[in-house]
C-alpha positions in Angstrom: 20.8 24.3 -28.2 18.8 22.8 -31.1 21.9 22.7 -33.3 23.8 20.9 -30.6 21.1 18.2 -30.3 20.8 17.8 -34.1 24.5 17.8 -34.9 24.9 14.1 -33.9 21.9 13.2 -35.9 23.4 15.0 -39.0 26.8 13.3 -38.4 25.2 9.8 -38.2 23.1 10.5 -41.3 26.2 11.5 -43.2 28.0 8.4 -42.0 25.1 6.2 -43.0 25.0 7.9 -46.4 28.8 7.4 -46.7 28.5 3.7 -46.0 25.8 3.5 -48.6 27.9 5.3 -51.1 30.9 3.1 -50.2 28.8 0.0 -50.9 27.6 1.4 -54.2 31.2 2.3 -55.1 32.5 -1.2 -54.3 29.7 -2.7 -56.3 30.4 -0.4 -59.2 34.1 -1.1 -59.0 33.5 -4.8 -59.2 31.3 -4.5 -62.2 33.8 -2.2 -64.0 36.7 -4.5 -63.2 34.8 -7.6 -64.3 33.9 -5.8 -67.6 37.6 -4.9 -68.0 38.6 -8.4 -67.3 36.2 -9.7 -69.9 37.3 -7.3 -72.5 41.0 -8.2 -71.8 40.3 -11.9 -72.0 38.3 -11.4 -75.2 41.0 -9.4 -76.8 43.6 -12.0 -75.9 41.4 -14.8 -77.1 40.9 -13.0 -80.4 44.7 -12.5 -80.7 45.3 -16.2 -80.0 42.7 -17.1 -82.6 44.4 -15.0 -85.2 47.7 -16.6 -84.4 46.1 -20.0 -84.9 44.7 -18.8 -88.3 48.3 -17.9 -89.3 49.5 -21.2 -88.2 46.8 -22.9 -90.2 47.7 -20.8 -93.2 51.4 -21.9 -92.8 50.3 -25.5 -92.6 48.1 -25.2 -95.7 51.1 -23.5 -97.6 53.4 -26.3 -96.5 51.0 -29.0 -97.6 50.5 -27.2 -100.9 54.2 -27.0 -101.6 54.8 -30.6 -100.5 52.1 -32.0 -102.6 53.0 -29.5 -105.5 49.4 -28.5 -105.9 50.3 -24.7 -105.5 52.2 -23.3 -108.4 55.2 -21.2 -107.6 53.9 -18.2 -109.5 50.7 -18.0 -107.3 51.4 -18.3 -103.5 48.1 -16.8 -102.5 47.7 -18.5 -99.2 51.3 -17.8 -98.2 51.0 -14.2 -99.2 47.7 -13.8 -97.2 49.4 -15.5 -94.2 52.3 -13.2 -94.3 50.0 -10.1 -94.5 48.1 -11.4 -91.4 51.4 -12.0 -89.7 52.5 -8.4 -90.3 49.2 -7.3 -88.8 49.9 -9.4 -85.7 53.4 -8.0 -85.4 52.0 -4.5 -85.4 49.3 -5.4 -82.8 50.5 -5.3 -79.1 47.8 -7.5 -77.6 50.2 -10.5 -77.2 50.6 -12.0 -73.7 54.4 -12.5 -74.0 57.1 -10.2 -75.3 58.7 -13.2 -77.0 55.5 -13.6 -79.2 56.5 -10.6 -81.2 60.0 -11.8 -81.7 58.7 -15.3 -82.7 56.4 -13.7 -85.3 59.2 -11.6 -86.7 61.4 -14.8 -86.9 58.6 -16.6 -88.8 58.2 -13.6 -91.1 61.9 -13.5 -91.9 61.8 -17.3 -92.6 59.0 -16.9 -95.0 60.4 -13.8 -96.8 61.0 -14.6 -100.5 60.3 -18.3 -99.8 58.8 -18.6 -103.3 62.2 -17.9 -104.9 63.9 -20.7 -103.1 64.1 -24.2 -104.4 61.7 -26.8 -103.2 64.0 -28.4 -100.5 65.0 -25.0 -99.0 61.4 -23.8 -99.2 60.1 -26.9 -97.2 62.8 -26.5 -94.6 61.9 -22.9 -93.9 58.2 -23.8 -93.8 58.8 -26.5 -91.3 61.0 -24.2 -89.1 58.3 -21.5 -89.3 55.6 -24.1 -88.3 57.8 -25.2 -85.3 58.2 -21.6 -84.2 54.4 -20.9 -84.5 53.7 -24.1 -82.5 56.0 -23.0 -79.7 54.5 -19.6 -79.8 50.9 -21.0 -79.6 51.9 -23.2 -76.7 53.4 -20.4 -74.8 50.5 -18.1 -75.5 48.1 -20.8 -74.4 49.9 -21.4 -71.2 50.1 -17.6 -70.5 46.3 -17.3 -71.4 45.4 -20.0 -68.9 47.6 -18.4 -66.3 45.9 -15.0 -67.0 42.5 -16.6 -66.8 43.5 -18.2 -63.5 44.7 -14.8 -62.2 41.5 -13.1 -63.4 39.4 -15.8 -61.7 41.4 -15.5 -58.5 41.1 -11.7 -58.5 37.4 -11.9 -59.3 36.8 -14.4 -56.4 38.9 -12.3 -54.0 37.0 -9.1 -55.0 33.7 -11.0 -54.6 34.7 -12.2 -51.1 35.8 -8.7 -50.1 32.5 -7.3 -51.4 30.6 -9.9 -49.5 32.5 -9.2 -46.3 32.0 -5.5 -46.8 28.3 -5.8 -47.4 28.0 -8.2 -44.4 29.8 -5.7 -42.2 27.7 -2.9 -43.5 24.5 -5.0 -42.9 25.6 -5.9 -39.4 26.5 -2.3 -38.7 23.1 -1.2 -40.0 21.4 -3.9 -37.9 23.4 -2.9 -34.8 22.6 0.8 -35.4 18.9 0.0 -35.9 18.9 -2.2 -32.8 20.8 0.0 -30.4 19.9 3.4 -31.7 16.3 3.0 -32.7 14.7 -0.2 -31.3 16.2 0.0 -27.8 15.3 3.7 -27.4 11.8 2.9 -28.7 11.5 0.1 -26.2 12.8 2.4 -23.4 10.2 4.9 -24.5 7.5 2.3 -24.4 8.5 1.4 -20.8 8.5 5.0 -19.9 5.0 5.4 -21.3 3.9 2.3 -19.2 5.3 4.1 -16.2 2.9 7.0 -17.0 0.0 4.6 -17.0 1.0 3.5 -13.5 1.1 7.2 -12.5 4.9 7.0 -11.9 6.0 10.6 -12.7 9.7 10.3 -11.7 12.1 12.0 -14.2 14.9 9.9 -15.7 18.6 10.7 -15.8 19.9 11.5 -19.3 23.7 11.2 -18.6 24.0 7.7 -20.1 21.8 8.4 -23.1 22.9 9.1 -26.6 22.9 12.8 -27.5 20.6 12.0 -30.4 17.9 11.0 -27.9 18.3 14.1 -25.6 15.4 16.0 -27.2 12.9 13.1 -26.8 13.9 12.2 -23.2 14.2 15.8 -22.1 10.7 16.3 -23.4 9.6 13.3 -21.5 11.1 14.7 -18.3 9.4 18.0 -18.9 6.2 16.1 -19.4 6.4 14.0 -16.3 7.4 17.0 -14.2 4.4 18.9 -15.4 2.2 15.8 -14.8 3.6 15.5 -11.3 2.7 19.2 -10.7 -0.8 18.6 -12.0 -1.2 15.5 -9.9 -0.1 17.3 -6.8 -2.4 20.2 -7.6 -5.2 17.7 -8.1 -4.4 16.0 -4.8 -4.4 19.4 -3.0 -7.6 20.4 -4.7 -9.2 17.1 -3.7 -8.1 17.5 -0.1 -9.4 21.1 -0.1 -12.6 20.0 -1.6 -13.0 17.2 1.0 -12.3 19.7 3.7 -14.8 22.1 2.4 -17.4 19.2 2.0 -16.7 18.2 5.6 -17.1 21.8 6.8 -20.3 22.2 4.7 -21.6 18.9 6.1 -20.8 19.9 9.6 -22.5 23.2 9.0 -25.5 21.4 7.5 -25.7 19.0 10.5 -25.5 22.0 12.9 -28.2 23.7 10.9 -30.3 20.6 11.0 -29.9 20.4 14.8 -30.8 24.1 15.0 -33.8 23.6 12.8 -34.9 20.6 14.8 -34.6 22.7 17.9 -36.4 25.6 16.3 -39.1 23.3 15.1 -39.4 21.8 18.6 -39.7 25.3 19.9 -42.1 26.2 17.1 -44.2 23.1 18.0 -44.2 24.2 21.6 -45.2 27.7 20.3 -48.1 26.2 18.3 -49.2 24.4 21.4 -48.9 27.6 23.4 -50.7 29.5 20.7 -53.5 27.0 20.7 -53.7 27.1 24.4 -53.6 30.9 24.4 -56.4 30.9 21.9 -58.4 28.6 24.0 -57.7 30.6 27.2 -58.5 33.9 25.5 -62.2 33.0 24.9 -63.1 32.1 28.5 -60.9 35.0 29.7 -62.9 37.4 27.6 -66.1 36.0 29.3 -64.5 36.3 32.7 -63.6 39.9 32.0 -67.0 40.8 30.8 -68.6 39.2 33.8 -66.0 40.9 36.0 -66.9 44.3 34.5 -70.6 43.7 35.1 -69.8 42.8 38.6 -67.6 45.9 39.0 -70.6 48.2 38.0 -72.8 46.5 40.7 -70.4 47.2 43.6 -70.5 50.6 45.3 -68.0 49.9 48.1 -65.0 52.1 47.6 -62.5 49.6 49.1 -64.0 46.8 47.0 -63.8 48.9 43.9 -60.1 49.5 44.3 -59.5 45.8 44.7 -61.7 45.1 41.7 -59.8 47.6 39.6 -56.5 45.8 40.4 -58.1 42.5 39.3 -59.4 44.2 36.1 -56.0 45.6 35.3 -54.4 42.1 35.7 -57.1 40.5 33.5 -56.3 43.1 30.8 -52.6 42.5 31.1 -53.2 38.8 30.8 -55.3 39.4 27.6 -52.5 41.5 26.2 -50.0 38.8 26.8 -52.2 36.2 25.1 -52.7 38.6 22.1 -49.0 39.2 21.9 -48.3 35.4 22.0 -50.8 34.8 19.2 -49.3 37.6 17.1 -45.8 36.1 17.5 -47.1 32.5 16.6 -48.2 33.8 13.2 -45.5 33.3 10.5 -45.0 34.5 6.9 -44.5 31.6 4.4 -41.6 31.5 2.1 -42.1 32.9 -1.5 -42.3 30.4 -4.3 -39.7 30.5 -7.1 -39.1 28.6 -10.4 -36.5 25.8 -10.2 -35.8 22.3 -11.5 -36.8 19.7 -9.0 -34.5 17.0 -10.7 -31.4 19.2 -10.1 -32.5 20.0 -6.5 -32.9 16.3 -5.7 -29.5 15.4 -7.2 -27.7 18.2 -5.3 -29.5 17.2 -2.1 -28.4 13.5 -2.5 -24.8 14.7 -3.2 -24.8 16.7 0.1 -26.5 14.0 2.1 -24.0 11.4 0.9 -21.5 12.9 3.5 -24.0 12.8 6.3 -25.0 9.1 6.3 -23.2 5.8 6.4 -21.4 4.7 3.2 -23.1 1.3 3.5 -26.4 3.0 2.6 -27.0 3.4 -1.2 -28.7 6.6 -2.4 -30.7 6.5 -5.6 -33.1 8.7 -7.5 -35.5 8.3 -10.4 -36.5 11.6 -11.9 -37.0 13.0 -15.4 -34.2 15.0 -17.0 -36.0 18.2 -16.3 -38.8 18.7 -13.8 -39.7 22.5 -13.6 -41.9 23.6 -10.7 -42.9 26.8 -8.9 -42.7 26.1 -5.2 -40.8 27.4 -2.0 -37.3 25.9 -2.8 -35.8 26.2 0.6 -38.9 24.6 2.3 -39.1 21.6 0.0 -35.3 21.1 0.3 -35.6 21.0 4.1 -38.6 18.7 3.9 -36.8 16.2 1.6 -33.7 16.4 3.8 -35.8 15.4 6.8 -37.3 12.5 5.0 -33.9 11.2 3.8 -32.3 11.6 7.3 -35.3 9.9 8.9 -34.9 7.0 6.4 -31.2 6.8 7.2 -31.9 6.8 10.9 -34.3 4.0 10.4 -31.6 1.9 8.7 -29.3 2.5 11.6 -26.1 2.5 9.5 -26.9 -1.0 8.2 -26.5 -1.8 4.5 -29.6 -0.5 2.8 -31.2 1.6 0.0 -32.9 5.0 0.0 -34.6 5.9 -3.2 -36.4 9.1 -4.2 -38.8 9.2 -7.2 -40.4 12.4 -8.5 -42.7 12.9 -11.4 -45.8 14.8 -12.5 -49.1 12.9 -11.8 -52.4 14.6 -12.7 -50.9 18.1 -12.9 -49.4 17.6 -9.3 -45.9 16.9 -8.2 -45.5 13.5 -6.6 -42.5 12.7 -4.6 -41.9 9.2 -3.1 -39.2 8.4 -0.6 -38.6 4.7 -0.1 -36.2 2.8 2.1 -35.8 -0.9 2.9 -35.6 -0.5 6.7 -38.1 -1.8 9.3 -40.9 0.5 8.2 -43.3 2.7 10.2 -44.9 1.6 13.4 -48.5 0.6 13.3 -49.3 3.3 15.8 -47.9 6.0 13.5 -49.9 4.5 10.5 -53.1 4.5 12.6 -52.9 7.9 14.3 -50.9 9.9 11.8 -48.0 12.3 12.4 -48.0 14.0 15.8 -45.2 16.3 17.2 -42.9 14.7 19.9 -44.1 11.2 19.0 -41.3 9.0 17.9 -40.5 5.3 18.0 -36.7 5.9 17.8 -34.6 6.3 20.8 -33.1 9.8 20.8 -35.5 11.1 18.2 -37.4 14.3 18.6 -40.5 13.4 16.8 -40.4 16.6 14.9 -38.9 15.6 11.5 -42.2 14.3 10.0 -44.1 17.0 11.8 -42.0 19.7 10.0 -42.6 18.0 6.7 -46.3 17.8 7.3 -46.4 21.4 8.3 -44.7 22.5 5.0 -46.8 20.3 2.9 -50.0 21.7 4.4 -48.7 25.2 4.0 -48.3 24.8 0.2 -51.7 23.0 -0.2 -50.4 19.5 -0.5 -50.9 16.1 1.2 -48.6 13.6 2.8 -49.2 9.8 3.1 -47.2 7.2 5.1 -47.0 3.5 4.1 -45.0 0.3 4.4 -43.6 -1.8 1.6 -43.4 -5.6 1.3 -41.6 -7.5 2.7 -40.2 -4.6 4.7 -39.4 -0.9 4.2 -41.2 2.5 4.5 -42.6 4.8 1.9 -43.5 8.5 2.2 -45.6 9.9 -0.6 -45.9 13.7 -0.9 -48.4 15.3 -3.3 -47.8 19.0 -4.0 -49.2 21.5 -6.5 -46.9 21.9 -9.4 -47.3 25.7 -9.0 -47.8 27.1 -5.5 -50.4 29.9 -5.9 -51.0 32.6 -3.2 -54.3 30.9 -2.3 -52.4 27.7 -1.4 -50.3 29.4 1.3 -51.5 30.1 4.8 
């Protein structure tokens, strides 16, 4: 599969390399042809120059013979000219085939010219000069024609090279645009789709095979991201469902605890009443026993025995009630109060209105040794009481905890209407509440727990409005603190 994907890339790389080599070959060919043209022109120019030298030599010989300044016994210039002419005849760099024939004609005219008389000598020299002139004219015309052809060929090759390079450049630009820039732009748009959480795969039928690995990897990525997103959504739904169930269970537990506390308060009242009844009942029983010893009537004694047995049964009932009213306090454990408050606020968030803001101000760590379940329930009662006081209106509940004089201080603030003046004057009492539908047991339960661990609780109002409950507890709950 990898070889199939990379074969188009290899073919295109080879094609691009071939175009590059073609451009280099064209450039090298142009340079070589221009050098060849220059060498050809230079050789022809040298050949023409040598012909001109021969013509000049003939002219000098003719002038010498005409003016009779050159003796017949010493034709040096003519001899030199004839030698040069033989060299030109042997050279094949002439432009026209007739040039060689003309040179041979001139050579035959000048052969043994020194043995001729003056008139015949001048005639032959003039004929030789005429032939050389015609030869030079024809060679010049041919050289100009050759230079024009070379110039035309050079320009044509230059234009062809320019067109070829332009086509190669356009092809490279089109390749860069359609095979690199466009796919990169498409990839950028696909990445922008990822930022918008659009995890839809794309079709790859219309794509270039070279891009298959990239876009197939993109499709695999978005499919995996879609699976992760779906798993995240299902997990969030599951978590919300579990939180709702936990919140419902917590509310039910709160209602059960409130009912249990109400019954406990009733039990305390009953226990206090039983304790108060037991003292006079003991006096009544003692007096009744004394009275029983003073009566001798058998019928009266039987009736007195019945009354005595009922008094004893009543005493047993009162003792049993007092035994049941006694409770064993929760054992203290080591825990971090900051973590407990944060967890409690997280759970409470699902029980109160979203318009109410929850806030806490605690140190990073706040180790204590207290009954964890009891203090958790006490703080929960204070938070729920504050939320009930706000009545789902926008507001703030804030918990602040720190160590003050080796004691744990917890302040619970809210910006509701505050406590009633009756509650501030007379303190916390069971079944006394200013809220409609309230039980009057929330603060009573908190007060009972605080007293059990040897702490104090204080109620107050804030300015301009709001309530504050301050709880002072020992940092470490010792056995002597528990009742």
